[in-house]
N, C-alpha and C positions, 0 to 999 in steps of 0.2 A: 604506581607513579607517586612521587613525593609531592608535598604541597607546593614546593618551589617549581617543580616540573609542571604541575597542573596550571599554576599561575602563568608560567611561561607560554604554555599552549594558548591560554585565554588571551594573553597579551598579543600573541601572533594573530589570533583570530580577529581581534579588534582592529589590528593594524590592516589586515586584509580587507575587512568590511569597509574601513575608512577609505582605503585605496579604491575599491570598487565603486563606492558611492560617489567619490570625487569624479570618477569617469562617467558618471551619469547613468550607469547600468542598473536596472532593477533586479538583475539576476545575481544574487549574492553567491550562492553555492553552485547552482547549475542543475544537477540531475532532477531534483524534486520540482523544478519549474516546468519540466518537459511534459507535453501532453502525449503520452505514449499510446499507440494504437493497438498494441498487442498485450495480452495478459502478462502481468509481472508477478512472479512468485518469489517471496523472500524466504531464505533459509537462515534462521537465526540461532546461533549458539553463543553461550556466555552472555556478555553485557551488550545491550543495545540501548544506549543512554544518550541524552541530549540530541545532537545531530544524528547520531546513529538510530535513535528512535524515530526521528523525523524521516529518515530514509526508509525505515521499515513501514511507516504509515503510507508511503507512496505506492506500496505494493497492493495488488488486488487480493492476494492471499498470502498469509504468513504461516510458515511451518516453523515451529520453535522446539528446541531441545528442552528436556525437563529441567535442566540447570539454568535456563535462560532467565535474565532479568531485564526488564525495560524500565525506563524512568526519565523524567525531565529533570535530570540532575543539574542542568545549567541554572535551575531555580536557586540553588544554593550559592551560586556565584554572581547572581544579579544579571545574568546574561539572557536576553530575550530569545524567543523562538523566531527564527528567520527563514526556516525551510518548510513552511506549510504545516507545521505541527498543530498550531492552534486553530487552523482552518480544517484540517482533515480529521483530527481526533474526535471532535463532537459528532461528526457524521458517522464515525465508526462505532463509537461506544455510547453515544448520547451525551447531551450537554452536562448533566449532573455528574456523571462519572468522569467526563473529560475535565471538568473544573476541579474535581477532587485531585486528579493527577497533576494538572497544570499548577494549581495553587500550592500544593504541598510538596511537589517534587519527590514524592515517595516512590520506592521501587515496587514493581509489579512482577510477581513470579509467573511461571508458565501456567499453572492451574487457574489463577485468577484471570490471566490474559485470555485463556480459552473461555472462561465463564462469562466474560463481558464482551466477547467478540473481537478482542484485540489480536487473538491468535485463532487460526482455523484448524490446526493440527498440533498435537504435542507428541513428540517422539523421544526415544531414549537419547542420552547424550552421545554426540558424534554421528547421529543419523539424520540430521535436518536436511543436509544437501541431498542425501540419497532419497529421502521421502519427497522432497521438493522436485527432484528430477523425475521421479515416477509420476507425480501429479502433472508435471509439465507434459510428459509424453502422452498421458491419457487425454489431456485437453487438446494437445496438438493433433490427436487422432480424429477429432471432430471436424466437420466442414467449417472452413475458416471464416467465410464472409458472414454467415449467419451469426456465428459466435461473436465476431467483432462488432456486428451491428447491435446485438443484444447487450454486450458490455458497454458500448458507447451510449446506448439508450438508458441504461441504469445510471451511469454517471450524469447524463443530462438531467434525468429526473431528480437527482439528488442536489446537483450544484447549479443548474442553469434554468430549469423550467420555471415559468411564471405561475403555473397552476397545475393541478392534477390533469385537467383537460389538455393543457399544453404538452405535458409529458406523454399522454396517450397518443396525441396527434403525432408527436415526434417519433414515437415507437412505430406507429403504423406506417408513416411515410418512409422511414428507414427500412422497415421490414418488407413492405409490399413490393418494392422494386426487386427484391431478391427472389420473389416467387417466380420471376420470369427468367431466372438464370438457371439453365439446364445443368450446368456443371455442378452447382451446389446441390441440386437434387440427386444427381448421380452419386456425389460424395456422401450425401445423407443416407442413401440406400446402402452404400458400402459400410458406413459407420454403424448403421442399425444392425446389419448382419454380423459385423465383427463384434459388436457389443454383446449381442445375445449369444454368440458363440463362446465368449469369455465368461459371461455372467449368467 
């Protein structure tokens, strides 16, 4: 994309943000503001920069191709993060690493992303969707209610808990009610048998 084309995109983005804010909505872009109840896996090839990186950060797991690059490239244009990037990134990679990426706007390749926890898997170019699909099928094979409860508990402990004790209490209360659900135990038995048959 040429410099004039990039500036045109930024201009359109600013106009859209201005329009949304005038309407009084706090939801600027949309998807990254959602509280999703099921696991989300990102398959990332090529560039995932600026808003694209913020979309990647909303995923529970990120499978990246070896040629992938992430970065807060909007830093170079003076455009702030509006899609949860500055909120999620410190929780994923830690404050010091997050500030390095936020303040410098530098690119991060696949190997560094894996080493700092920004990526969960690195695969050959063109294989990210395939690997993400395999991962999704594996996760989908587990009993759903317990999996969703544990995922929700992890997010609560990271973003909402007032204390470690609060996080433990939340986990217990969410989990203990599932011990009375027969269907999930039947599912657990089946998953256990299937898992050991495969591995």
